[in-house]
Structures are given as structure tokens and as C-alpha cells.
N, CA, C and O atoms as CSV, one atom per row, in Angstrom:
chain,resi,resn,atom,element,x,y,z
A,1,UNK,N,N,0.827,-1.203,-0.030
A,1,UNK,CA,C,0.022,-0.024,-0.020
A,1,UNK,C,C,0.839,1.251,0.057
A,1,UNK,O,O,0.452,2.255,-0.540
A,2,UNK,N,N,1.892,1.246,0.730
A,2,UNK,CA,C,2.811,2.381,0.855
A,2,UNK,C,C,3.472,2.664,-0.459
A,2,UNK,O,O,3.670,3.818,-0.840
A,3,UNK,N,N,3.831,1.542,-1.190
A,3,UNK,CA,C,4.535,1.749,-2.491
A,3,UNK,C,C,3.592,2.419,-3.538
A,3,UNK,O,O,3.992,3.267,-4.336
A,4,UNK,N,N,2.326,1.976,-3.470
A,4,UNK,CA,C,1.382,2.530,-4.410
A,4,UNK,C,C,1.167,4.057,-4.145
A,4,UNK,O,O,1.060,4.846,-5.084
A,5,UNK,N,N,1.112,4.423,-2.921
A,5,UNK,CA,C,0.941,5.825,-2.479
A,5,UNK,C,C,2.219,6.600,-2.979
A,5,UNK,O,O,2.045,7.670,-3.563
A,6,UNK,N,N,3.482,6.124,-2.784
A,6,UNK,CA,C,4.632,6.744,-3.196
A,6,UNK,C,C,4.654,6.899,-4.756
A,6,UNK,O,O,5.093,7.916,-5.292
A,7,UNK,N,N,4.153,5.827,-5.454
A,7,UNK,CA,C,4.140,5.873,-6.881
A,7,UNK,C,C,3.315,6.946,-7.385
A,7,UNK,O,O,3.725,7.712,-8.257
A,8,UNK,N,N,2.037,7.037,-6.809
A,8,UNK,CA,C,1.150,8.190,-7.214
A,8,UNK,C,C,1.684,9.479,-6.884
A,8,UNK,O,O,1.460,10.408,-7.660
A,9,UNK,N,N,2.340,9.663,-5.870
A,9,UNK,CA,C,2.926,10.991,-5.525
A,9,UNK,C,C,4.088,11.318,-6.555
A,9,UNK,O,O,4.248,12.456,-6.995
A,10,UNK,N,N,4.822,10.330,-6.880
A,10,UNK,CA,C,5.956,10.602,-7.812
A,10,UNK,C,C,5.384,10.933,-9.164
A,10,UNK,O,O,5.908,11.811,-9.849
A,11,UNK,N,N,4.360,10.286,-9.562
A,11,UNK,CA,C,3.767,10.491,-10.866
A,11,UNK,C,C,3.123,11.846,-10.935
A,11,UNK,O,O,3.277,12.546,-11.936
A,12,UNK,N,N,2.373,12.262,-9.860
A,12,UNK,CA,C,1.817,13.610,-9.746
A,12,UNK,C,C,2.804,14.760,-9.797
A,12,UNK,O,O,2.600,15.797,-10.428
A,13,UNK,N,N,3.843,14.509,-9.116
A,13,UNK,CA,C,4.912,15.517,-8.978
A,13,UNK,C,C,5.542,15.635,-10.357
A,13,UNK,O,O,5.755,16.734,-10.868
A,14,UNK,N,N,5.838,14.470,-10.954
A,14,UNK,CA,C,6.479,14.371,-12.291
A,14,UNK,C,C,5.559,15.129,-13.295
A,14,UNK,O,O,6.059,15.936,-14.078
A,15,UNK,N,N,4.295,14.894,-13.283
A,15,UNK,CA,C,3.339,15.593,-14.216
A,15,UNK,C,C,3.333,17.114,-13.947
A,15,UNK,O,O,3.303,17.894,-14.899
A,16,UNK,N,N,3.359,17.527,-12.744
A,16,UNK,CA,C,3.398,19.017,-12.439
A,16,UNK,C,C,4.667,19.594,-12.995
A,16,UNK,O,O,4.644,20.659,-13.613
A,17,UNK,N,N,5.783,18.913,-12.792
A,17,UNK,CA,C,7.079,19.440,-13.303
A,17,UNK,C,C,7.135,19.520,-14.828
A,17,UNK,O,O,7.633,20.478,-15.420
A,18,UNK,N,N,6.579,18.422,-15.446
A,18,UNK,CA,C,6.545,18.410,-16.950
A,18,UNK,C,C,5.673,19.492,-17.418
A,18,UNK,O,O,6.059,20.148,-18.385
A,19,UNK,N,N,4.518,19.777,-16.849
A,19,UNK,CA,C,3.608,20.789,-17.340
A,19,UNK,C,C,4.282,22.209,-17.211
A,19,UNK,O,O,4.146,23.066,-18.085
A,20,UNK,N,N,5.015,22.401,-16.069
A,20,UNK,CA,C,5.656,23.682,-15.809
A,20,UNK,C,C,6.698,23.896,-16.815
A,20,UNK,O,O,6.769,24.990,-17.373
A,21,UNK,N,N,7.539,22.919,-17.107
A,21,UNK,CA,C,8.587,23.082,-18.131
A,21,UNK,C,C,7.977,23.286,-19.541
A,21,UNK,O,O,8.549,24.035,-20.333
A,22,UNK,N,N,6.893,22.677,-19.862
A,22,UNK,CA,C,6.308,22.816,-21.092
A,22,UNK,C,C,5.805,24.227,-21.349
A,22,UNK,O,O,5.833,24.693,-22.488
A,23,UNK,N,N,5.336,24.928,-20.290
A,23,UNK,CA,C,4.795,26.300,-20.394
A,23,UNK,C,C,5.868,27.368,-20.683
A,23,UNK,O,O,5.606,28.469,-21.169
A,24,UNK,N,N,7.092,26.946,-20.342
A,24,UNK,CA,C,8.092,28.076,-20.490
A,24,UNK,C,C,8.399,28.250,-22.041
A,24,UNK,O,O,8.515,27.306,-22.822
A,25,UNK,N,N,8.506,29.515,-22.355
A,25,UNK,CA,C,8.848,29.894,-23.813
A,25,UNK,C,C,10.204,30.410,-23.889
A,25,UNK,O,O,10.594,31.299,-23.131
A,26,UNK,N,N,10.950,29.866,-24.805
A,26,UNK,CA,C,12.306,30.227,-24.981
A,26,UNK,C,C,12.437,31.175,-26.150
A,26,UNK,O,O,11.970,30.897,-27.255
A,27,UNK,N,N,13.059,32.265,-25.898
A,27,UNK,CA,C,13.289,33.258,-27.020
A,27,UNK,C,C,14.302,32.826,-27.937
A,27,UNK,O,O,15.443,32.644,-27.513
A,28,UNK,N,N,13.992,32.621,-29.264
A,28,UNK,CA,C,15.058,32.176,-30.217
A,28,UNK,C,C,16.170,33.250,-30.259
A,28,UNK,O,O,15.969,34.447,-30.054
A,29,UNK,N,N,17.376,32.682,-30.549
A,29,UNK,CA,C,18.547,33.568,-30.535
A,29,UNK,C,C,18.394,34.526,-31.721
A,29,UNK,O,O,18.963,35.613,-31.626
A,30,UNK,N,N,17.707,34.257,-32.804
A,30,UNK,CA,C,17.514,35.161,-33.837
A,30,UNK,C,C,16.776,36.372,-33.580
A,30,UNK,O,O,16.919,37.374,-34.281
A,31,UNK,N,N,15.936,36.308,-32.528
A,31,UNK,CA,C,15.018,37.415,-32.170
A,31,UNK,C,C,15.735,38.419,-31.260
A,31,UNK,O,O,15.272,39.552,-31.129
A,32,UNK,N,N,16.820,38.046,-30.645
A,32,UNK,CA,C,17.585,38.990,-29.781
A,32,UNK,C,C,18.258,40.037,-30.644
A,32,UNK,O,O,18.906,39.702,-31.635
A,33,UNK,N,N,18.113,41.297,-30.281
A,33,UNK,CA,C,18.735,42.317,-31.054
A,33,UNK,C,C,20.113,42.591,-30.493
A,33,UNK,O,O,20.259,42.755,-29.281
A,34,UNK,N,N,21.134,42.645,-31.346
A,34,UNK,CA,C,22.482,42.824,-30.911
A,34,UNK,C,C,23.045,44.124,-31.494
A,34,UNK,O,O,24.070,44.622,-31.029
A,35,UNK,N,N,22.374,44.669,-32.512
A,35,UNK,CA,C,22.724,45.892,-33.211
A,35,UNK,C,C,21.557,46.788,-33.403
A,35,UNK,O,O,20.397,46.376,-33.374
A,36,UNK,N,N,21.915,48.094,-33.610
A,36,UNK,CA,C,20.863,49.093,-33.894
A,36,UNK,C,C,21.400,50.039,-34.881
A,36,UNK,O,O,22.610,50.061,-35.106
A,37,UNK,N,N,20.597,50.804,-35.471
A,37,UNK,CA,C,21.061,51.807,-36.527
A,37,UNK,C,C,21.352,53.127,-35.830
A,37,UNK,O,O,20.630,53.583,-34.944
A,38,UNK,N,N,22.455,53.712,-36.285
A,38,UNK,CA,C,22.866,55.091,-35.720
A,38,UNK,C,C,21.819,56.105,-36.437
A,38,UNK,O,O,21.413,55.987,-37.593
A,39,UNK,N,N,21.476,57.090,-35.547
A,39,UNK,CA,C,20.466,58.084,-35.984
A,39,UNK,C,C,21.067,59.053,-37.003
A,39,UNK,O,O,20.307,59.698,-37.724
A,40,UNK,N,N,22.452,59.194,-37.103
A,40,UNK,CA,C,23.057,60.127,-37.873
A,40,UNK,C,C,23.439,59.561,-39.257
A,40,UNK,O,O,23.097,60.116,-40.302
A,41,UNK,N,N,24.153,58.446,-39.208
A,41,UNK,CA,C,24.721,57.854,-40.445
A,41,UNK,C,C,23.984,56.563,-40.807
A,41,UNK,O,O,24.228,56.042,-41.895
A,42,UNK,N,N,23.164,56.050,-40.031
A,42,UNK,CA,C,22.297,54.755,-40.329
A,42,UNK,C,C,23.165,53.566,-40.537
A,42,UNK,O,O,22.789,52.674,-41.297
A,43,UNK,N,N,24.361,53.492,-39.879
A,43,UNK,CA,C,25.170,52.327,-39.851
A,43,UNK,C,C,24.741,51.429,-38.712
A,43,UNK,O,O,24.104,51.917,-37.778
A,44,UNK,N,N,25.047,50.168,-38.733
A,44,UNK,CA,C,24.702,49.255,-37.673
A,44,UNK,C,C,25.775,49.373,-36.622
A,44,UNK,O,O,26.962,49.208,-36.905
A,45,UNK,N,N,25.322,49.680,-35.312
A,45,UNK,CA,C,26.305,49.640,-34.274
A,45,UNK,C,C,25.780,48.753,-33.125
A,45,UNK,O,O,24.635,48.302,-33.167
A,46,UNK,N,N,26.583,48.516,-32.145
A,46,UNK,CA,C,26.152,47.659,-31.067
A,46,UNK,C,C,25.034,48.296,-30.213
A,46,UNK,O,O,24.903,49.516,-30.115
A,47,UNK,N,N,24.244,47.404,-29.609
A,47,UNK,CA,C,22.992,47.941,-29.020
A,47,UNK,C,C,23.278,48.795,-27.794
A,47,UNK,O,O,22.485,49.652,-27.403
A,48,UNK,N,N,24.404,48.541,-27.218
A,48,UNK,CA,C,24.751,49.327,-25.999
A,48,UNK,C,C,25.751,50.424,-26.233
A,48,UNK,O,O,26.284,51.008,-25.290
A,49,UNK,N,N,26.000,50.695,-27.458
A,49,UNK,CA,C,26.949,51.841,-27.781
A,49,UNK,C,C,26.276,53.175,-27.537
A,49,UNK,O,O,25.107,53.441,-27.815
A,50,UNK,N,N,27.238,54.041,-26.939
A,50,UNK,CA,C,26.820,55.442,-26.646
A,50,UNK,C,C,27.247,56.374,-27.777
A,50,UNK,O,O,26.635,57.415,-28.019
A,51,UNK,N,N,28.272,55.985,-28.431
A,51,UNK,CA,C,28.867,56.913,-29.532
A,51,UNK,C,C,29.047,55.922,-30.747
A,51,UNK,O,O,29.563,54.811,-30.631
A,52,UNK,N,N,28.573,56.438,-31.901
A,52,UNK,CA,C,28.757,55.717,-33.213
A,52,UNK,C,C,30.199,55.582,-33.584
A,52,UNK,O,O,30.902,56.592,-33.620
A,53,UNK,N,N,30.669,54.448,-33.851
A,53,UNK,CA,C,32.132,54.272,-34.259
A,53,UNK,C,C,32.436,54.692,-35.687
A,53,UNK,O,O,33.596,54.798,-36.086
A,54,UNK,N,N,31.453,54.913,-36.396
A,54,UNK,CA,C,31.645,55.435,-37.809
A,54,UNK,C,C,31.606,56.969,-37.936
A,54,UNK,O,O,32.479,57.556,-38.576
A,55,UNK,N,N,30.648,57.587,-37.360
A,55,UNK,CA,C,30.586,59.101,-37.424
A,55,UNK,C,C,30.788,59.802,-36.139
A,55,UNK,O,O,30.740,61.031,-36.082
A,56,UNK,N,N,31.011,59.062,-35.108
A,56,UNK,CA,C,31.276,59.672,-33.795
A,56,UNK,C,C,30.090,60.497,-33.154
A,56,UNK,O,O,30.281,61.311,-32.251
A,57,UNK,N,N,28.946,60.241,-33.654
A,57,UNK,CA,C,27.630,60.878,-33.164
A,57,UNK,C,C,27.363,60.200,-31.906
A,57,UNK,O,O,27.684,59.031,-31.692
A,58,UNK,N,N,26.687,61.063,-30.968
A,58,UNK,CA,C,26.221,60.600,-29.672
A,58,UNK,C,C,24.894,59.912,-29.963
A,58,UNK,O,O,23.977,60.564,-30.464
A,59,UNK,N,N,24.759,58.672,-29.681
A,59,UNK,CA,C,23.571,57.883,-29.838
A,59,UNK,C,C,22.598,57.936,-28.666
A,59,UNK,O,O,22.996,57.596,-27.552
A,60,UNK,N,N,21.398,58.327,-28.849
A,60,UNK,CA,C,20.454,58.413,-27.753
A,60,UNK,C,C,19.571,57.112,-27.948
A,60,UNK,O,O,19.068,56.832,-29.036
A,61,UNK,N,N,19.432,56.378,-26.866
A,61,UNK,CA,C,18.650,55.043,-26.893
A,61,UNK,C,C,19.415,54.014,-27.437
A,61,UNK,O,O,18.944,52.880,-27.534
């Protein structure tokens, strides 16, 4: 009797974990932005750049 109870508990916990993992959504690597356009020269620069490496313009945002 104890083994059946443990088996049911293990199955229920396993199903809960499976359903939780299934709900998670992974963002594809292709959707992550790594570059943005400079407002002055329209060249692609790094997303965290403060100054454009091509025209030396101060990039806002």
C-alpha cells in the first residue's frame, strides 16, 4: 500500500514538473537584437553603444 501511494505521489509531481517546463517559452537567438542603427549615419552599431564608431555621433537610446 505504501509503495502505491509513493508511486502516485511521484507520478503527480512528475506531471506537475513536466507541465511547468512545457509552459516556458524560449526566445530564439535570432530574435535577440544585438545591433541598432545610428540616427546620424544609419550604420549598424552595437545595441549598448553610446557613440557611433563610424560618425562619432552621440547615440540616444
